Each structure stands twice: as C-alpha cells, then as structure tokens.
C-alpha positions in Angstrom: 0.0 0.0 0.0 1.2 3.5 -0.9 0.1 7.0 -0.4 1.1 9.8 -2.8 0.8 13.5 -2.3 2.3 16.7 -3.6 3.7 17.5 -0.2 7.5 17.5 0.2 9.0 14.4 2.0 9.7 16.4 5.2 6.0 17.2 5.6 4.9 13.7 4.7 7.3 12.3 7.4 5.6 14.4 10.1 2.1 13.5 8.8 3.0 9.8 8.8 4.3 10.0 12.4 1.4 12.1 13.6 -1.2 9.6 12.4 1.0 6.4 12.8 0.4 5.4 9.2 1.4 1.8 8.4 2.2 2.5 4.7 4.8 4.3 2.6 4.2 7.9 1.5 5.6 9.1 -1.8 6.2 12.7 -2.8 4.8 13.9 -6.1 6.0 17.5 -5.8 6.0 18.1 -9.5 2.5 16.6 -9.7 3.4 14.3 -12.6 1.7 11.3 -11.0 -1.4 13.4 -10.2 -1.5 14.4 -13.9 -1.1 10.9 -15.1 -3.9 9.6 -12.9 -6.1 12.6 -13.9 -6.8 13.8 -10.3 -6.0 17.5 -10.8 -9.4 19.0 -10.8 -11.0 22.5 -10.6 -12.0 23.3 -7.0 -13.9 26.2 -5.5 -12.7 27.8 -2.3 -14.6 30.8 -0.9 -16.0 31.4 -4.4 -12.5 31.3 -6.1 -11.8 28.6 -8.7 -8.4 26.9 -8.4 -6.8 23.7 -9.6 -6.0 21.2 -6.9 -5.6 17.5 -6.3 -8.8 15.6 -5.7 -8.3 13.0 -3.0 -8.7 9.7 -4.8 -7.9 6.1 -4.0 -7.0 3.5 -6.7 -7.0 -0.2 -6.0 -4.3 -1.6 -8.2 -3.6 -5.3 -8.6 -0.3 -7.0 -8.6 -0.2 -6.8 -12.4 -0.6 -3.0 -12.3 -4.2 -2.9 -13.4 -6.6 -0.5 -11.8 -9.4 -2.6 -10.2 -11.4 0.2 -8.5 -11.4 4.0 -8.2 -12.7 5.9 -5.3 -13.1 9.5 -6.3 -13.7 12.4 -3.8 -12.7 10.4 -0.8 -14.3 11.2 2.6 -11.5 10.3 5.0 -13.9 9.6 7.9 -15.7 6.8 6.1 -13.2 5.7 3.4 -11.4 2.9 5.2 -14.7 0.9 5.3 -15.3 1.4 1.6 -11.8 0.1 0.8 -12.0 -2.8 3.2 -15.3 -3.9 1.7 -13.9 -3.7 -1.8 -11.0 -5.9 -0.8 -13.2 -8.6 0.7 
C-alpha cells in the first residue's frame, strides 16, 4: 500500500508519524503522478476557482491494473469502503 501527495518528503514524514500510518508515502512535488492519474481538478474555495488534487484512491492489482477507483474520498468513512472492496 502506498500514499502519494504533492507535499514534500519532510512534511509527509511528520504526517505519517502524527497519524501512525502503516504504509509508505511518496512525494509527487512536480504533480506528474497526479496528472497521469487525472486527479488534478477544478475546485472552488470561498468562491474562487483553483486547480488542486482531488483526493482519490486507486486499488491496483499485482499486475498494475486498476481494479477500482474511489473519487472524492471522505477520509472519515473511506477505510470501510476500501475494506469492503478488498473482501
């Protein structure tokens, strides 16, 4: 299992420690992975439109094929969705 974000490695390290995450975090500071997976979307914040990364989970099998995509993840409920998809 991997997590990828545009945050720099130092920030990811603190985040991983704070939440005791049991998986590897990878830095995509140039957003090439985000672009490849088409997760850079238009967002609206206080009425202003900006481009940002939409939190998305991809279940990818051992052959590298995407088995399921979870767009617009709600972090409070998401673990149950992923667990159910894996069962």
